[in-house]
C-alpha positions as CSV (number, residue, x, y, z in Angstrom):
1,M,76.1,-10.1,-51.6
2,V,74.4,-12.7,-53.7
3,G,72.5,-13.9,-50.7
4,A,71.1,-10.6,-50.1
5,L,70.1,-10.0,-53.6
6,S,68.5,-13.4,-53.4
7,R,66.5,-12.6,-50.1
8,L,65.5,-9.2,-51.9
9,S,64.2,-11.0,-54.6
10,V,62.1,-13.4,-52.7
11,N,60.6,-10.5,-50.8
12,C,59.8,-8.7,-54.0
13,R,58.0,-11.8,-55.1
14,S,56.4,-12.3,-51.7
15,F,55.2,-8.6,-51.6
16,T,53.8,-8.8,-55.3
17,M,51.8,-12.2,-54.2
18,D,50.4,-10.4,-51.2
19,L,49.3,-7.6,-53.3
20,H,47.4,-10.0,-56.0
21,K,45.8,-11.6,-53.0
22,A,44.7,-8.3,-51.5
23,A,43.3,-7.5,-55.0
24,F,41.6,-10.5,-55.4
25,L,40.0,-10.5,-52.2
26,L,38.9,-7.1,-52.3
27,V,37.4,-7.8,-55.8
28,A,35.6,-11.1,-54.0
29,V,34.0,-9.0,-51.2
30,I,32.8,-6.3,-53.8
31,S,31.2,-8.8,-56.0
32,T,30.0,-11.1,-53.4
33,V,28.6,-8.4,-51.0
34,G,28.1,-5.3,-53.1
35,S,28.2,-3.1,-50.2
36,T,30.3,-1.6,-47.5
37,V,30.7,-4.2,-44.7
38,V,31.1,-2.7,-40.9
39,P,33.7,-4.2,-38.8
40,E,32.7,-7.3,-36.7
41,V,31.6,-6.2,-33.1
42,T,31.0,-7.6,-29.7
43,C,28.1,-5.2,-28.9
44,V,25.1,-4.2,-30.4
45,V,24.8,-1.3,-33.1
46,G,21.6,-0.6,-34.2
47,E,19.7,-4.2,-34.9
48,G,22.9,-6.0,-33.9
49,D,23.5,-7.8,-37.3
50,T,27.3,-7.1,-37.2
51,Y,27.6,-8.5,-33.7
52,R,30.1,-11.4,-33.4
53,G,30.6,-11.8,-29.7
54,K,30.2,-15.2,-27.9
55,I,27.2,-14.9,-25.8
56,S,25.2,-18.1,-26.1
57,W,22.2,-17.9,-23.9
58,T,19.1,-15.9,-24.0
59,W,17.8,-13.1,-21.9
60,S,16.0,-15.6,-19.8
61,G,18.9,-17.7,-19.2
62,K,18.1,-20.5,-21.8
63,T,21.3,-22.0,-23.7
64,C,21.1,-21.6,-27.5
65,Q,20.8,-24.1,-29.8
66,R,23.5,-24.7,-32.5
67,W,23.2,-23.1,-35.6
68,S,24.1,-26.2,-37.4
69,S,21.9,-28.3,-35.5
70,Q,18.0,-29.0,-36.0
71,T,17.6,-30.4,-32.7
72,P,15.1,-29.6,-30.8
73,H,14.2,-27.1,-33.3
74,Q,14.2,-27.3,-37.3
75,H,15.0,-24.3,-38.8
76,S,16.2,-22.5,-42.1
77,R,18.6,-20.1,-40.4
78,T,21.7,-22.3,-41.6
79,T,25.1,-21.1,-42.9
80,S,24.3,-22.2,-46.2
81,N,21.1,-20.2,-46.6
82,Y,22.8,-17.1,-44.7
83,P,26.4,-16.7,-45.4
84,N,28.4,-14.1,-44.1
85,K,26.0,-14.1,-41.1
86,G,28.5,-15.5,-38.5
87,L,26.3,-18.5,-37.7
88,E,29.0,-20.3,-35.8
89,S,28.5,-22.6,-32.6
90,N,25.5,-21.5,-30.7
91,Y,26.6,-17.9,-30.6
92,C,23.7,-15.3,-30.5
93,R,23.3,-13.5,-33.9
94,N,20.8,-11.4,-36.0
95,P,21.0,-13.2,-39.6
96,D,17.3,-12.1,-40.7
97,G,17.1,-8.4,-39.5
98,T,14.8,-8.8,-36.5
99,E,15.2,-6.2,-33.8
100,L,18.0,-8.0,-32.0
101,P,20.5,-10.7,-31.7
102,W,18.7,-13.9,-30.9
103,C,19.0,-17.8,-31.0
104,Y,17.0,-20.8,-31.1
105,T,17.0,-22.6,-27.4
106,T,17.8,-25.9,-26.3
107,D,14.2,-25.9,-24.6
108,P,11.9,-28.0,-26.4
109,D,9.1,-26.0,-25.1
110,T,10.8,-22.4,-26.1
111,R,11.6,-22.1,-30.0
112,W,13.7,-19.1,-29.7
113,Q,14.3,-15.8,-27.6
114,Y,16.3,-12.5,-27.8
115,C,19.7,-12.5,-26.3
116,S,20.6,-9.7,-23.5
117,V,23.6,-8.4,-25.5
118,P,25.1,-5.2,-24.4
119,R,24.6,-2.1,-26.7
120,C,27.9,-0.5,-27.8
121,V,28.3,3.0,-26.3
122,N,26.5,6.0,-28.2
123,S,25.0,3.4,-30.3
124,P,22.0,4.6,-32.1
125,G,18.8,2.8,-32.1
126,P,15.9,2.2,-29.7
127,E,16.5,0.6,-26.1
128,E,15.1,-2.7,-27.1
129,C,15.3,-4.1,-23.5
130,M,13.0,-3.9,-20.5
131,L,13.6,-3.0,-16.8
132,Y,12.0,-5.5,-14.4
133,N,8.6,-6.8,-16.2
134,G,8.6,-4.3,-18.8
135,E,5.5,-2.2,-17.9
136,S,7.9,0.8,-19.0
137,Y,9.0,-0.7,-22.4
138,R,8.4,1.4,-25.2
139,G,10.5,-0.4,-27.8
140,K,9.6,-1.7,-31.3
141,I,9.8,-5.5,-30.9
142,H,6.5,-7.0,-32.7
143,T,6.9,-10.9,-32.6
144,T,6.2,-13.4,-29.7
145,Q,8.4,-15.4,-28.1
146,N,7.2,-18.4,-30.5
147,G,7.9,-16.2,-33.7
148,V,4.3,-15.2,-34.3
149,T,3.6,-11.5,-35.7
150,C,1.7,-9.4,-33.2
151,Q,-1.8,-8.4,-34.2
152,R,-2.2,-4.2,-34.1
153,W,-3.8,-2.8,-31.1
154,D,-6.3,-0.9,-33.1
155,S,-7.3,-4.0,-34.8
156,Q,-10.1,-6.4,-33.9
157,T,-8.9,-9.0,-36.5
158,P,-8.4,-12.2,-35.9
159,H,-8.9,-11.5,-32.1
160,K,-11.6,-9.2,-30.4
161,H,-10.3,-7.2,-27.5
162,D,-10.8,-4.2,-25.4
163,Y,-7.5,-2.8,-25.3
164,T,-7.8,-0.3,-27.9
165,P,-5.8,3.1,-28.3
166,S,-9.0,5.1,-28.1
167,A,-10.4,3.0,-25.2
168,H,-7.0,3.5,-23.3
169,P,-5.3,6.7,-24.2
170,E,-2.9,6.5,-21.4
171,K,-1.4,3.3,-22.3
172,P,1.4,3.3,-25.2
173,L,-0.7,1.1,-27.7
174,E,1.2,2.0,-30.9
175,E,1.2,-0.1,-34.0
176,N,1.7,-3.9,-33.1
177,Y,4.6,-3.4,-30.7
178,C,4.7,-5.6,-27.7
179,R,3.6,-4.1,-24.3
180,N,2.8,-4.8,-20.7
181,L,-0.1,-3.0,-19.6
182,G,0.2,-3.8,-15.9
183,G,0.7,-7.1,-13.7
184,E,2.0,-9.4,-16.5
185,P,5.6,-10.9,-15.9
186,R,6.6,-9.4,-19.4
187,P,5.4,-7.7,-22.3
188,W,2.8,-9.4,-24.7
189,C,0.6,-9.2,-27.4
190,F,-2.5,-10.5,-29.3
191,T,-1.2,-12.4,-32.3
192,T,-2.0,-12.5,-35.8
193,N,-2.5,-16.3,-35.6
194,P,-6.3,-17.2,-35.3
195,S,-5.9,-20.0,-33.1
196,K,-3.3,-18.4,-30.7
197,R,-5.0,-15.5,-28.9
198,W,-2.1,-14.1,-27.2
199,D,1.4,-15.0,-26.4
200,Y,4.3,-13.3,-24.5
201,C,7.2,-11.4,-26.3
202,A,10.9,-12.1,-26.0
203,V,12.2,-8.8,-24.8
204,P,15.3,-9.2,-23.2
205,L,16.2,-7.5,-19.9
206,C,18.4,-4.4,-19.6
207,L,21.8,-5.4,-18.1
208,N,22.2,-2.7,-15.6
209,P,18.8,-1.2,-14.8
210,T,18.8,1.7,-12.2
211,V,17.5,0.6,-8.9
212,V,15.7,2.9,-6.6
213,S,16.6,2.9,-3.0
214,H,15.1,0.2,-0.9
215,L,12.8,1.5,1.9
216,T,11.2,-0.1,5.1
217,C,8.0,2.3,4.5
218,A,5.9,2.8,1.6
219,N,6.5,5.6,-0.7
220,G,4.2,6.3,-3.5
221,D,2.8,2.7,-4.7
222,G,5.3,1.2,-2.4
223,E,7.4,-0.5,-5.2
224,A,10.7,0.0,-3.5
225,Y,9.6,-1.1,0.1
226,R,11.9,-4.0,1.2
227,G,10.6,-4.4,5.0
228,S,9.8,-7.5,6.5
229,I,6.2,-7.3,7.1
230,S,4.5,-10.7,6.1
231,W,0.8,-10.2,7.0
232,T,-2.1,-8.8,5.3
233,W,-4.3,-6.0,6.6
234,S,-6.7,-8.4,7.6
235,G,-4.1,-10.4,9.7
236,K,-3.7,-13.3,7.2
237,T,0.1,-14.8,6.8
238,C,1.5,-14.1,3.5
239,Q,2.3,-17.2,1.3
240,S,6.0,-17.4,0.4
241,W,6.7,-16.0,-3.2
242,S,8.8,-19.0,-4.0
243,S,5.9,-21.3,-3.2
244,Q,3.0,-22.2,-5.3
245,T,0.8,-23.5,-2.3
246,P,-2.2,-22.8,-1.6
247,H,-2.0,-20.3,-4.6
248,Q,-0.3,-21.2,-7.9
249,H,1.1,-17.8,-9.4
250,S,3.7,-16.2,-11.9
251,R,5.1,-13.6,-9.5
252,T,8.4,-15.4,-9.0
253,T,12.0,-14.2,-8.6
254,S,12.7,-15.3,-12.2
255,N,9.8,-13.4,-13.8
256,Y,10.2,-10.3,-11.6
257,P,13.8,-9.9,-11.0
258,N,15.0,-7.0,-8.6
259,K,11.7,-6.7,-6.9
260,G,12.9,-8.2,-3.7
261,L,10.7,-11.2,-3.5
262,E,12.2,-12.8,-0.6
263,S,10.5,-14.9,1.9
264,N,6.9,-14.2,2.4
265,Y,7.5,-10.3,2.7
266,C,5.0,-7.8,1.5
267,R,5.8,-6.6,-2.0
268,N,4.7,-4.7,-5.0
269,P,6.2,-6.3,-8.0
270,D,3.8,-5.7,-10.7
271,G,2.8,-2.1,-10.0
272,T,-0.6,-2.2,-8.4
273,E,-1.5,0.4,-5.7
274,L,0.3,-0.8,-2.7
275,P,2.5,-3.9,-1.3
276,W,0.5,-7.0,-1.2
277,C,0.9,-10.7,-1.0
278,Y,-0.6,-14.0,-1.6
279,T,-2.0,-15.5,1.6
280,T,-1.8,-18.9,3.2
281,D,-5.6,-19.0,3.2
282,P,-6.9,-21.3,0.6
283,D,-10.2,-19.2,0.3
284,T,-8.3,-15.6,0.1
285,R,-5.9,-15.6,-2.9
286,W,-4.4,-12.5,-2.3
287,Q,-4.8,-9.0,0.0
288,Y,-2.9,-5.7,0.3
289,C,-0.9,-5.3,3.5
290,S,-0.9,-2.4,5.9
291,V,2.8,-1.1,5.3
292,P,3.3,2.4,7.1
293,R,4.0,5.1,4.6
294,C,6.9,7.1,4.7
295,V,6.9,10.5,6.3
296,N,5.5,13.2,3.7
297,S,5.0,10.3,1.0
298,P,3.1,11.5,-2.0
299,G,0.1,9.4,-3.1
300,P,-3.4,8.9,-2.0
301,E,-4.2,7.5,1.5
302,E,-5.0,4.0,0.1
303,C,-6.7,2.7,3.4
304,I,-9.8,2.6,5.0
305,H,-11.2,3.5,8.4
306,C,-14.1,1.5,9.8
307,N,-15.9,-0.1,6.6
308,G,-14.7,2.5,4.0
309,L,-17.8,4.6,3.3
310,D,-15.7,7.6,3.1
311,Y,-12.7,5.6,1.0
312,K,-11.8,8.1,-1.9
313,G,-8.5,6.0,-3.2
314,K,-7.7,4.3,-6.5
315,I,-7.7,0.8,-5.8
316,H,-9.7,-0.9,-8.6
317,T,-8.8,-4.7,-8.3
318,T,-10.6,-7.0,-6.1
319,Q,-9.5,-9.3,-3.3
320,N,-9.7,-12.2,-6.0
321,G,-7.7,-10.4,-8.6
322,F,-10.7,-9.2,-10.9
323,T,-10.6,-5.9,-12.4
324,C,-13.4,-3.6,-11.4
325,Q,-16.1,-2.4,-13.9
326,R,-16.7,1.2,-14.2
327,W,-19.6,2.6,-12.3
328,D,-21.0,4.5,-15.3
329,S,-21.1,1.3,-17.4
330,Q,-23.4,-1.5,-17.6
331,T,-21.4,-4.1,-19.2
332,P,-20.9,-6.7,-18.4
333,H,-23.3,-6.2,-15.3
334,E,-26.3,-3.9,-15.1
335,H,-26.8,-2.1,-12.0
336,S,-28.3,0.9,-10.3
337,Y,-25.3,2.4,-8.5
338,S,-24.5,4.8,-11.6
339,P,-22.6,8.2,-10.7
340,S,-25.5,10.4,-12.1
341,A,-28.2,8.3,-9.7
342,H,-25.9,8.7,-6.7
343,P,-24.0,11.6,-7.2
344,E,-23.2,11.9,-3.4
345,K,-21.2,8.3,-3.4
346,N,-18.0,9.3,-5.3
347,L,-18.6,6.5,-7.7
348,E,-15.6,7.5,-10.0
349,E,-13.8,5.6,-12.7
350,N,-13.7,2.1,-11.7
351,Y,-12.5,2.7,-8.5
352,C,-13.3,0.3,-5.3
353,R,-16.2,2.2,-3.2
354,N,-18.7,1.3,-0.6
355,P,-22.2,2.8,-1.7
356,S,-24.3,0.1,0.1
357,G,-22.8,0.0,3.7
358,D,-21.3,-3.1,3.3
359,P,-18.4,-4.4,5.6
360,Q,-16.0,-3.0,3.1
361,P,-15.3,-1.5,-0.4
362,W,-16.3,-3.5,-3.4
363,C,-17.0,-3.1,-7.0
364,F,-18.9,-4.9,-10.0
365,T,-16.2,-7.0,-12.0
366,T,-15.2,-7.0,-15.7
367,D,-15.5,-10.8,-15.4
368,P,-19.1,-11.9,-16.8
369,S,-19.4,-14.5,-14.4
370,K,-18.3,-12.7,-11.5
371,R,-20.8,-9.8,-10.7
372,W,-19.3,-8.6,-7.9
373,D,-16.5,-8.9,-5.3
374,F,-15.0,-7.0,-2.1
375,C,-11.8,-5.2,-2.7
376,S,-8.4,-5.6,-0.6
377,V,-8.4,-2.0,0.8
378,P,-6.1,-2.3,3.9
379,R,-7.4,-0.7,7.3
380,C,-5.7,2.5,8.4
381,T,-3.2,2.4,11.2
382,S,-4.4,5.9,12.5
383,E,-7.3,6.5,14.5
384,P,-10.4,7.0,12.5
385,P,-11.7,10.8,12.7
386,T,-14.8,11.4,14.7
387,I,-17.6,12.5,12.7
388,V,-20.3,13.4,15.2
389,P,-20.4,12.8,19.1
390,E,-21.8,9.5,20.3
391,Q,-25.6,10.3,21.0
392,I,-28.4,8.5,23.0
393,C,-31.0,9.9,20.8
394,T,-30.9,10.0,17.0
395,T,-30.1,12.6,14.6
396,G,-30.2,12.1,10.9
397,R,-30.1,8.4,10.1
398,G,-28.9,7.8,13.6
399,Q,-25.6,6.4,12.8
400,A,-24.1,8.1,16.1
401,Y,-26.8,6.7,18.1
402,R,-25.1,4.9,21.2
403,G,-27.7,4.2,23.6
404,T,-29.3,1.0,25.3
405,I,-32.4,0.4,23.4
406,A,-32.5,-3.3,22.6
407,V,-36.1,-4.0,21.3
408,T,-37.5,-3.3,17.9
409,E,-40.5,-1.1,17.2
410,S,-42.8,-4.1,17.4
411,G,-41.4,-5.3,20.9
412,R,-39.2,-8.1,19.8
413,T,-35.9,-8.7,21.4
414,C,-32.9,-7.7,19.6
415,Q,-30.2,-10.4,18.6
416,S,-26.5,-9.8,19.8
417,W,-24.4,-8.3,17.0
418,S,-21.7,-11.0,17.9
419,S,-24.1,-13.9,17.6
420,Q,-25.3,-16.0,14.4
421,T,-28.4,-17.3,16.1
422,P,-31.2,-17.4,15.0
423,H,-30.1,-15.3,12.0
424,Q,-26.7,-15.5,10.2
425,H,-25.2,-12.3,9.1
426,N,-22.1,-10.3,8.4
427,R,-22.8,-7.2,10.5
428,T,-20.3,-8.3,13.2
429,P,-17.9,-6.0,15.5
430,E,-15.2,-7.4,13.2
431,N,-16.6,-6.0,9.9
432,Y,-17.8,-2.8,11.3
433,P,-15.1,-2.0,13.6
434,C,-16.2,1.8,14.4
435,N,-20.1,1.3,15.1
436,D,-20.0,-0.1,18.5
437,L,-21.9,-3.2,18.0
438,D,-21.8,-4.2,21.7
439,N,-24.3,-6.3,22.9
440,N,-27.7,-6.3,21.4
441,Y,-28.2,-2.5,21.1
442,C,-30.0,-1.3,18.4
443,R,-27.3,0.7,15.7
444,N,-27.1,1.6,12.2
445,P,-23.9,0.6,10.9
446,D,-24.9,0.5,7.2
447,N,-26.4,3.6,6.7
448,E,-30.3,2.7,6.9
449,K,-33.0,4.8,7.5
450,R,-32.6,4.5,11.0
451,P,-31.3,2.2,14.1
452,W,-32.0,-1.3,13.8
453,C,-31.2,-4.9,14.9
454,Y,-31.6,-8.6,14.0
455,T,-34.5,-10.1,16.2
456,T,-34.4,-13.3,18.5
457,D,-37.5,-14.2,16.6
458,P,-36.5,-16.9,13.8
459,D,-39.5,-15.6,11.8
460,S,-38.8,-12.1,11.7
461,R,-34.9,-11.4,10.5
462,W,-34.5,-7.6,11.6
463,E,-36.7,-4.8,12.4
464,Y,-36.2,-0.9,12.9
465,C,-36.0,0.2,16.6
466,N,-38.1,2.9,18.1
467,V,-35.1,5.5,19.4
468,P,-36.3,9.0,20.2
469,S,-35.2,11.7,18.0
470,C,-32.9,14.4,19.9
471,E,-35.3,17.2,18.4
472,N,-38.0,15.7,20.5
């Protein structure tokens, strides 16, 4: 009985001490924090400032630097400066109210990056992660991977640029939020640092992106194409995506995950018009591929018959990667091919066209040092339409003339179209496959006034031919 009373007394004293401890801790918490603290979580709620999980690597796979370390990056996010923020070990945290949990990295060239921490189920807040290369990203991250604040898109200070909301209303250029306007490995922005024009943003990858079904034909822009065609429309062999020879590039598996960049197969990792590849030809950086379209596939017929005089597609980048200048613009290059001057040429927007009868569609470029360039529009695999029957006399400009006259109106003999002597030229059977450039017969492959030919006279490059009119 005495032992039982003794134990009861001890238990009471213990209970009383526990109450005193609880009260002391409660007072300490209220006096220190001054607000209600939510439970620590292992997933992201809102900005993730309560995240206390153990993920210790960034969205790109870099290992986090310990918060207690100043190597390789010196910083002020220490336990003494940020108490109660869970700055343990090298775990991802959000001590300073940025958009997501993050960490300094052990890579000397990358100061910090966000971490791909999963969001809690039904967690409020924006989806601050990106699918693939982030072209669909609409979040509010506005600092670069090196910690610099982004410049507003509607501002020209400190950096002047053309990516304004008014000039590109179709682009989500809000505030100073990071965006990928097309073709880059991930979202970026101009910075507020006058000595740093732009930089990539550290937007983490979404953990479980929805992947569209893989196809062996092109549907729409062919982003889901996973076939094994590995040559371009002109027959050039594709360079392997994992190779940097002969062309260095950023379209790598690490920059464009889930894009099927295997071997040297044609792909569309960056939202261009069609599947494409870098080529093994040092003189040709990249070209589109002639990937067959899926049955009933939506989207324009992005290919050309012959030399593309009737091409009406929307490809607007050149074979060397330059963006096309708008046809109704005179900047940076002045020219005479304006839509008002040539209403019959379909000179829309900045789409590649062939208003001049060249071997393939082309455009003026937005690069002041490159006036114009050919576009990489693939050749159609279907038979070209027959516009008019072949003739042995001329109607109109004589483009359908298929007679055998081989002398010019001054009596000079015509040079063979397949020859480069005495005159070098690009009006070859290969460049103009639909114009019957056989032998040395007079033809009109490039929409001249009437049939013509290069001459065998070194002093006379070309002349019109005297071909009879069908009316006569």
